[in-house]
DRENLOFI-130660 format. One record per residue (C-alpha): residue number from 1; residue in three letters; chain; x, y, z. Coordinates in Angstrom, 2 decimals, decimal comma. Layout:
+-----+---------+--------+---------+---------+---------+
: num : residuo : cadena :       x :       y :       z :
+-----+---------+--------+---------+---------+---------+
: NUM :     ALA :      A :       X :       Y :       Z :
...
+-----+---------+--------+---------+---------+---------+
***
This chain:
+-----+---------+--------+---------+---------+---------+
: num : residuo : cadena :       x :       y :       z :
+-----+---------+--------+---------+---------+---------+
:   1 :     UNK :      A :  110,82 :   87,55 :  134,55 :
:   2 :     UNK :      A :  110,45 :   87,80 :  130,76 :
:   3 :     UNK :      A :  106,72 :   87,13 :  131,16 :
:   4 :     UNK :      A :  106,28 :   90,19 :  133,40 :
:   5 :     UNK :      A :  108,45 :   92,29 :  131,09 :
:   6 :     UNK :      A :  106,37 :   91,24 :  128,06 :
:   7 :     UNK :      A :  103,14 :   92,19 :  129,86 :
:   8 :     UNK :      A :  104,57 :   95,58 :  130,74 :
:   9 :     UNK :      A :  105,72 :   96,25 :  127,17 :
:  10 :     UNK :      A :  102,31 :   95,34 :  125,72 :
:  11 :     UNK :      A :  100,46 :   97,35 :  128,40 :
:  12 :     UNK :      A :  102,60 :  100,46 :  127,97 :
:  13 :     UNK :      A :  102,30 :  100,50 :  124,19 :
:  14 :     UNK :      A :   98,54 :   99,79 :  124,11 :
:  15 :     UNK :      A :   97,98 :  102,56 :  126,62 :
:  16 :     UNK :      A :   99,98 :  105,00 :  124,44 :
:  17 :     UNK :      A :   96,94 :  104,69 :  122,17 :
:  18 :     UNK :      A :   98,82 :  105,86 :  119,06 :
:  19 :     UNK :      A :   99,91 :  104,48 :  115,70 :
:  20 :     UNK :      A :  103,48 :  105,35 :  116,72 :
:  21 :     UNK :      A :  103,11 :  103,17 :  119,83 :
:  22 :     UNK :      A :  101,88 :  100,24 :  117,75 :
:  23 :     UNK :      A :  104,68 :  100,77 :  115,23 :
:  24 :     UNK :      A :  107,14 :  100,69 :  118,13 :
:  25 :     UNK :      A :  105,59 :   97,46 :  119,46 :
:  26 :     UNK :      A :  105,73 :   95,51 :  116,18 :
:  27 :     UNK :      A :  108,83 :   93,80 :  114,84 :
:  28 :     UNK :      A :  109,63 :   94,25 :  111,16 :
:  29 :     UNK :      A :  108,63 :   90,61 :  110,50 :
:  30 :     UNK :      A :  105,30 :   91,07 :  112,36 :
:  31 :     UNK :      A :  102,18 :   89,20 :  111,21 :
:  32 :     UNK :      A :   98,67 :   89,89 :  112,44 :
:  33 :     UNK :      A :   95,49 :   87,84 :  112,39 :
:  34 :     UNK :      A :   92,70 :   90,41 :  112,30 :
:  35 :     UNK :      A :   88,90 :   90,20 :  112,25 :
:  36 :     UNK :      A :   87,44 :   90,31 :  108,74 :
:  37 :     UNK :      A :   90,89 :   89,97 :  107,10 :
:  38 :     UNK :      A :   90,95 :   86,80 :  104,96 :
:  39 :     UNK :      A :   94,76 :   86,61 :  105,11 :
:  40 :     UNK :      A :   97,36 :   87,52 :  107,69 :
:  41 :     UNK :      A :   98,48 :   91,15 :  107,72 :
:  42 :     UNK :      A :  102,09 :   92,24 :  107,70 :
:  43 :     UNK :      A :  103,23 :   95,18 :  109,82 :
:  44 :     UNK :      A :  102,12 :   97,79 :  107,27 :
:  45 :     UNK :      A :   98,73 :   96,10 :  106,86 :
:  46 :     UNK :      A :   98,21 :   96,01 :  110,62 :
:  47 :     UNK :      A :   99,18 :   99,66 :  111,02 :
:  48 :     UNK :      A :   96,83 :  100,54 :  108,14 :
:  49 :     UNK :      A :   93,98 :   98,72 :  109,90 :
:  50 :     UNK :      A :   94,73 :  100,58 :  113,13 :
:  51 :     UNK :      A :   94,92 :  103,90 :  111,25 :
:  52 :     UNK :      A :   91,48 :  103,21 :  109,73 :
:  53 :     UNK :      A :   90,08 :  102,71 :  113,24 :
:  54 :     UNK :      A :   91,73 :  105,89 :  114,57 :
:  55 :     UNK :      A :   90,38 :  107,84 :  111,57 :
:  56 :     UNK :      A :   86,84 :  106,51 :  112,03 :
:  57 :     UNK :      A :   87,01 :  106,98 :  115,82 :
:  58 :     UNK :      A :   89,50 :  109,82 :  116,43 :
:  59 :     UNK :      A :   88,97 :  109,77 :  120,21 :
:  60 :     UNK :      A :   89,50 :  105,99 :  120,38 :
:  61 :     UNK :      A :   90,70 :  104,86 :  123,81 :
:  62 :     UNK :      A :   91,83 :  101,47 :  125,06 :
:  63 :     UNK :      A :   91,43 :  100,51 :  128,73 :
:  64 :     UNK :      A :   93,18 :   97,30 :  129,68 :
:  65 :     UNK :      A :   90,92 :   95,29 :  131,95 :
:  66 :     UNK :      A :   93,35 :   92,41 :  132,52 :
:  67 :     UNK :      A :   96,33 :   90,57 :  131,11 :
:  68 :     UNK :      A :   97,51 :   86,98 :  131,32 :
:  69 :     UNK :      A :  100,96 :   85,94 :  130,18 :
:  70 :     UNK :      A :  102,76 :   82,66 :  129,74 :
:  71 :     UNK :      A :  106,11 :   82,08 :  128,08 :
:  72 :     UNK :      A :  106,18 :   84,36 :  125,00 :
:  73 :     UNK :      A :  102,41 :   85,04 :  124,85 :
:  74 :     UNK :      A :  100,49 :   87,95 :  126,39 :
:  75 :     UNK :      A :   96,68 :   87,94 :  126,32 :
:  76 :     UNK :      A :   95,05 :   91,31 :  126,91 :
:  77 :     UNK :      A :   91,33 :   92,00 :  127,42 :
:  78 :     UNK :      A :   90,57 :   95,60 :  126,46 :
:  79 :     UNK :      A :   87,53 :   97,88 :  126,71 :
:  80 :     UNK :      A :   87,58 :  100,13 :  123,66 :
:  81 :     UNK :      A :   85,53 :  103,30 :  123,32 :
:  82 :     UNK :      A :   85,26 :  106,15 :  120,87 :
:  83 :     UNK :      A :   82,96 :  108,39 :  118,85 :
:  84 :     UNK :      A :   82,20 :  107,49 :  115,23 :
:  85 :     UNK :      A :   83,37 :  110,64 :  113,40 :
:  86 :     UNK :      A :   84,70 :  109,18 :  110,13 :
:  87 :     UNK :      A :   84,09 :  106,43 :  107,59 :
:  88 :     UNK :      A :   84,30 :  102,92 :  109,05 :
:  89 :     UNK :      A :   84,31 :  100,19 :  106,40 :
:  90 :     UNK :      A :   81,90 :  102,17 :  104,23 :
:  91 :     UNK :      A :   79,69 :  103,29 :  107,13 :
:  92 :     UNK :      A :   79,58 :  107,10 :  107,15 :
:  93 :     UNK :      A :   80,09 :  108,93 :  110,44 :
:  94 :     UNK :      A :   77,13 :  108,69 :  112,81 :
:  95 :     UNK :      A :   78,44 :  110,71 :  115,74 :
:  96 :     UNK :      A :   77,52 :  107,79 :  118,01 :
:  97 :     UNK :      A :   79,63 :  106,86 :  121,01 :
:  98 :     UNK :      A :   80,58 :  103,16 :  121,02 :
:  99 :     UNK :      A :   82,05 :  100,78 :  123,57 :
: 100 :     UNK :      A :   83,19 :   97,28 :  122,68 :
: 101 :     UNK :      A :   85,48 :   94,50 :  123,89 :
: 102 :     UNK :      A :   88,75 :   93,53 :  122,21 :
: 103 :     UNK :      A :   90,86 :   90,47 :  122,99 :
: 104 :     UNK :      A :   94,45 :   90,57 :  121,76 :
: 105 :     UNK :      A :   96,99 :   87,77 :  122,02 :
: 106 :     UNK :      A :  100,53 :   88,92 :  121,34 :
: 107 :     UNK :      A :  103,54 :   86,68 :  120,76 :
: 108 :     UNK :      A :  106,71 :   88,48 :  121,79 :
: 109 :     UNK :      A :  110,35 :   88,05 :  120,77 :
: 110 :     UNK :      A :  113,17 :   90,35 :  121,87 :
: 111 :     UNK :      A :  110,74 :   92,91 :  123,37 :
: 112 :     UNK :      A :  108,73 :   93,18 :  120,11 :
: 113 :     UNK :      A :  105,44 :   91,72 :  118,91 :
: 114 :     UNK :      A :  106,09 :   89,21 :  116,14 :
: 115 :     UNK :      A :  102,56 :   87,81 :  115,90 :
: 116 :     UNK :      A :   99,19 :   89,05 :  117,05 :
: 117 :     UNK :      A :   95,66 :   87,66 :  117,09 :
: 118 :     UNK :      A :   92,86 :   90,18 :  117,63 :
: 119 :     UNK :      A :   89,14 :   89,61 :  117,98 :
: 120 :     UNK :      A :   86,75 :   92,39 :  118,82 :
: 121 :     UNK :      A :   83,00 :   92,50 :  119,16 :
: 122 :     UNK :      A :   82,23 :   93,49 :  115,55 :
: 123 :     UNK :      A :   78,51 :   92,67 :  115,87 :
: 124 :     UNK :      A :   78,19 :   94,77 :  119,01 :
: 125 :     UNK :      A :   80,05 :   97,64 :  117,34 :
: 126 :     UNK :      A :   77,88 :   97,51 :  114,20 :
: 127 :     UNK :      A :   74,72 :   97,35 :  116,31 :
: 128 :     UNK :      A :   75,77 :  100,48 :  118,24 :
: 129 :     UNK :      A :   76,30 :  102,23 :  114,90 :
: 130 :     UNK :      A :   72,74 :  101,33 :  113,88 :
: 131 :     UNK :      A :   73,71 :   98,83 :  111,18 :
: 132 :     UNK :      A :   71,01 :   96,23 :  110,61 :
: 133 :     UNK :      A :   72,31 :   92,68 :  110,36 :
+-----+---------+--------+---------+---------+---------+
***
């Protein structure tokens, strides 16, 4: 039963698509493993990363394609889309619409995320923005 509840909590808060929703999801002792971060991020670091994405792509949306849960872990495969309207890691706004995949594994305790691993298609995203690699 906890497995289903954890999936529902993660789904509901991802679909809120807001910094407030992510803040609500994360426990105070949260740690995140994020792409291109050399060290783990605490809750504030994770929310800062998310805020940077929402600033660069103000119409950012997350569509959950599927979830798998076992014990305290929830894995979520997400289609992310948005329009590049602000600075993204030093890349000025291009006005281009992007779509990329994101895989998030969330470890839950007491209805909160305490650890998260995220991997998204950075190369695909950069290619859509016209960045040469």
